[in-house]
PADODREN-419331 format. One line per field, with one value per residue (C-alpha): z, x, y. Coordinates in nm, 4 decimals. Each point is the difference from the previous one (the first is absolute). Layout:
<pts>
w: c(Z | ...) .
u: c(X | ...) .
v: c(Y | ...) .
</pts>
This chain:
<pts>
w: c(-0.0185 | -0.0897 | 0.2414 | -0.0228 | 0.3216 | 0.3226 | 0.1970 | 0.2817 | -0.2541 | -0.1160 | -0.3711 | 0.0976 | 0.0955 | -0.3179 | -0.2110 | 0.1948 | -0.0669 | -0.4031 | 0.0260 | 0.1854 | -0.2884 | 0.2381 | -0.0981 | 0.2437 | 0.0008 | 0.1082 | 0.1483 | 0.0319 | 0.0891 | -0.2118 | 0.2101 | 0.3344 | -0.1509 | 0.2016 | -0.1735 | 0.0967 | -0.1794 | 0.0157 | -0.1616 | -0.1562 | -0.0104 | 0.3750 | 0.0564 | -0.0435 | 0.2421 | 0.0968 | 0.0268 | 0.0822 | -0.0297 | 0.0124 | 0.0810 | -0.2601 | -0.3156 | -0.1459 | 0.1543 | 0.3510 | 0.2720 | -0.0504 | 0.3250 | -0.0547 | 0.0626 | -0.3096 | 0.0112 | -0.2861 | 0.0198 | 0.0551 | -0.3480 | -0.1750 | 0.0997 | -0.1768 | 0.1933 | 0.1660 | 0.3373 | 0.0788 | 0.3426 | -0.0534 | -0.2243 | 0.1987 | -0.3080 | 0.2219 | -0.0439 | 0.1974 | -0.0539 | -0.0968 | -0.0127 | 0.2864 | 0.1115 | 0.3406 | 0.2424 | 0.0158 | 0.2408 | 0.0899 | -0.2069 | -0.2126 | -0.0895 | -0.3780 | 0.1235 | 0.0538 | -0.1750 | 0.1614 | 0.2839 | 0.0196 | 0.3327 | 0.0244 | 0.0386 | -0.1810 | -0.2041 | -0.1446 | -0.0412 | -0.3757 | -0.1558 | -0.2960 | -0.3731 | -0.0794 | 0.2832 | -0.0240 | -0.3636 | -0.2118 | -0.1893 | 0.0300 | -0.2990 | -0.0795 | -0.0091 | -0.0197 | -0.0367 | -0.0129 | 0.0916 | 0.3658 | 0.0575 | -0.1077 | 0.1131 | 0.0143 | -0.0423 | 0.0736 | 0.0053 | 0.2115 | 0.1477 | 0.3295 | 0.2905 | 0.3713 | 0.2667 | 0.0368 | -0.3368 | -0.1124 | -0.3699 | -0.0140 | -0.3178 | 0.0038 | -0.2239 | 0.1029 | -0.1516 | 0.2403 | 0.0900 | 0.3899 | 0.1778 | 0.2124 | 0.3051 | 0.1437 | 0.3775 | 0.2591 | 0.2167 | 0.2475 | 0.0482 | 0.3584 | 0.2062 | 0.0721 | -0.3859 | 0.0630 | -0.2858 | -0.2993 | -0.1778 | 0.0915 | -0.1140 | 0.1673 | -0.1280 | -0.1995 | 0.1679 | -0.0004 | -0.3568 | -0.0569 | 0.0214 | -0.3944 | -0.0618 | 0.2307 | 0.0679 | 0.2618 | -0.0197 | -0.0279 | 0.0326 | -0.2892 | -0.0235 | -0.2991) .
u: c(-0.0070 | 0.1399 | -0.1224 | 0.0918 | -0.1804 | 0.1910 | -0.1650 | -0.2305 | -0.1988 | -0.3395 | 0.1681 | 0.1948 | -0.3355 | -0.1628 | 0.2924 | -0.0045 | -0.3769 | 0.0696 | 0.3080 | -0.2592 | -0.1998 | -0.2781 | -0.2327 | 0.0754 | -0.2887 | 0.2367 | -0.2953 | 0.1669 | -0.0221 | 0.2299 | -0.0357 | 0.0648 | 0.2085 | -0.1753 | -0.0099 | -0.1909 | 0.0922 | -0.3166 | 0.0005 | -0.3082 | 0.1900 | 0.0133 | -0.3956 | 0.0554 | 0.2611 | 0.1990 | 0.3349 | 0.1795 | -0.0107 | 0.2132 | -0.0191 | 0.2591 | -0.0348 | 0.2156 | 0.3114 | -0.1509 | 0.0003 | -0.2393 | -0.2270 | -0.1201 | 0.1675 | -0.0048 | 0.0990 | 0.2243 | 0.1183 | -0.3608 | -0.1013 | 0.3589 | -0.0792 | -0.2837 | -0.1520 | -0.3389 | -0.0655 | -0.3503 | 0.0095 | 0.0998 | 0.2126 | 0.1871 | 0.0583 | -0.0069 | -0.1906 | -0.1169 | -0.3740 | -0.2171 | -0.3622 | -0.0574 | -0.3043 | -0.1063 | -0.0284 | 0.3121 | -0.1449 | -0.3007 | -0.2799 | -0.0417 | 0.3836 | 0.0908 | 0.3678 | -0.0908 | -0.1855 | -0.3313 | 0.0817 | 0.3800 | 0.1760 | 0.0253 | 0.4086 | 0.2404 | 0.0825 | -0.3394 | -0.0326 | 0.0352 | -0.0962 | -0.1917 | 0.1210 | -0.2583 | 0.1262 | 0.3785 | 0.1070 | -0.3248 | 0.0316 | -0.2544 | -0.1680 | 0.1275 | -0.3752 | 0.0912 | 0.4074 | 0.0689 | 0.3524 | -0.1108 | -0.2310 | -0.0977 | -0.2960 | -0.0254 | -0.2453 | -0.0337 | -0.2937 | 0.0869 | -0.1694 | 0.1743 | -0.1249 | 0.0394 | 0.1287 | -0.4057 | -0.0308 | -0.2258 | 0.0919 | 0.0319 | -0.0289 | 0.2247 | -0.0205 | 0.2202 | 0.0851 | 0.3038 | -0.0925 | -0.1459 | -0.0702 | -0.3600 | 0.0090 | -0.3169 | -0.0368 | -0.2519 | -0.0624 | -0.2191 | 0.2631 | 0.0115 | 0.3620 | 0.0919 | 0.0645 | 0.3404 | 0.1202 | -0.1788 | 0.3653 | 0.3589 | 0.0958 | 0.3393 | 0.1347 | 0.3580 | -0.1117 | -0.3066 | -0.1795 | -0.0982 | -0.3534 | -0.0121 | 0.1094 | -0.2139 | -0.4282 | -0.1703 | -0.3778 | -0.3633 | 0.1167 | 0.2470 | 0.4006 | 0.1044) .
v: c(-0.0079 | 0.3369 | 0.2672 | 0.3671 | 0.0609 | -0.0719 | -0.2750 | 0.1120 | 0.2725 | -0.0013 | -0.0098 | -0.3092 | -0.1752 | 0.1415 | -0.1569 | -0.3551 | -0.0854 | 0.1203 | -0.2493 | -0.2834 | 0.0370 | 0.1413 | 0.2671 | 0.2935 | 0.2948 | 0.3227 | 0.2930 | 0.2860 | 0.3825 | 0.1968 | 0.3108 | -0.1802 | -0.2630 | -0.2392 | -0.3551 | -0.3223 | -0.3444 | -0.2552 | -0.3662 | -0.1254 | -0.3534 | 0.0216 | 0.1182 | 0.3498 | 0.0203 | 0.3054 | -0.1107 | 0.3217 | 0.3495 | 0.3212 | 0.3564 | 0.1000 | -0.1900 | -0.2737 | 0.1470 | 0.0319 | -0.2623 | -0.3274 | -0.0192 | -0.3668 | -0.3406 | -0.1901 | -0.3883 | -0.0031 | -0.3676 | -0.1733 | 0.2482 | -0.0929 | -0.3612 | -0.0052 | -0.3018 | -0.0163 | -0.1085 | -0.1628 | 0.1355 | 0.3652 | 0.2080 | 0.3307 | 0.1988 | 0.2825 | 0.3479 | 0.2674 | -0.0443 | -0.2959 | -0.1251 | -0.2701 | -0.1746 | -0.0977 | -0.1558 | -0.2065 | -0.2380 | -0.2020 | -0.1171 | 0.2916 | -0.0238 | -0.0323 | -0.0921 | -0.3342 | -0.3036 | -0.1603 | -0.2164 | 0.0358 | 0.1153 | 0.3612 | -0.0236 | 0.1846 | -0.2979 | -0.0097 | 0.3505 | 0.1171 | 0.3651 | -0.0773 | 0.0368 | 0.2900 | 0.2350 | -0.1226 | -0.0854 | 0.0483 | 0.3282 | 0.2902 | 0.1750 | 0.3525 | 0.1654 | 0.4014 | 0.1447 | 0.3542 | 0.2006 | -0.0155 | -0.2666 | -0.3545 | -0.2160 | -0.4257 | -0.2162 | -0.4034 | -0.2340 | -0.3688 | -0.2490 | -0.1139 | -0.2745 | 0.1066 | -0.2845 | -0.0629 | -0.1271 | 0.3232 | 0.1530 | 0.3864 | 0.1720 | 0.2962 | 0.2985 | 0.3016 | 0.3053 | 0.1045 | 0.3528 | 0.0022 | -0.3233 | -0.0179 | -0.2577 | -0.0252 | -0.0519 | -0.0790 | 0.3089 | -0.2138 | -0.2204 | 0.1754 | 0.1352 | -0.3641 | -0.0435 | 0.2207 | 0.2225 | 0.0345 | 0.0343 | -0.0131 | 0.3025 | 0.0360 | -0.3168 | 0.1796 | 0.3636 | 0.1706 | 0.0129 | 0.3477 | 0.1353 | 0.0533 | -0.3584 | -0.1849 | 0.0987 | -0.1907 | 0.1123 | -0.1525 | -0.3464 | 0.0380 | 0.0155 | 0.1851) .
</pts>
């Protein structure tokens, strides 16, 4: 790989995906030099970003060795990135990460290909934004089929307001630090 950009820069990462023949969508604002790198093949995942264009620091973590190998792990593929599409819950009877009747242990945990290795379709693309679509069916640990059609913009999660105070917190909003109020809204039985 011949790269004119220094490792650790946004430009280096953009060139890395080109070299691997993986479509990378660069969203950028020329006036601020802010850039975001999105990969349709990884479910529209935001792989990295920069505050200073191609020469700027690349803020995302990219698992170069995993991507270069071209190998697909049936359990999980840690490609890296800054933001990705994910479904919950991860455990219990409604989990999509365990097959029906299987013990819910790490050895049996696996991320469905639909949110791990299958590409999302680009439904809208402009210089500073893009949207993705995907439709698929998936089974949960109870054997119930879920037909999912999504346009990746805002996620709506209903919850039972009448569950009472014994149910605990409605949402863990401080998992890796407090989620800002403009990114998480809790009202009228819905998380946005």
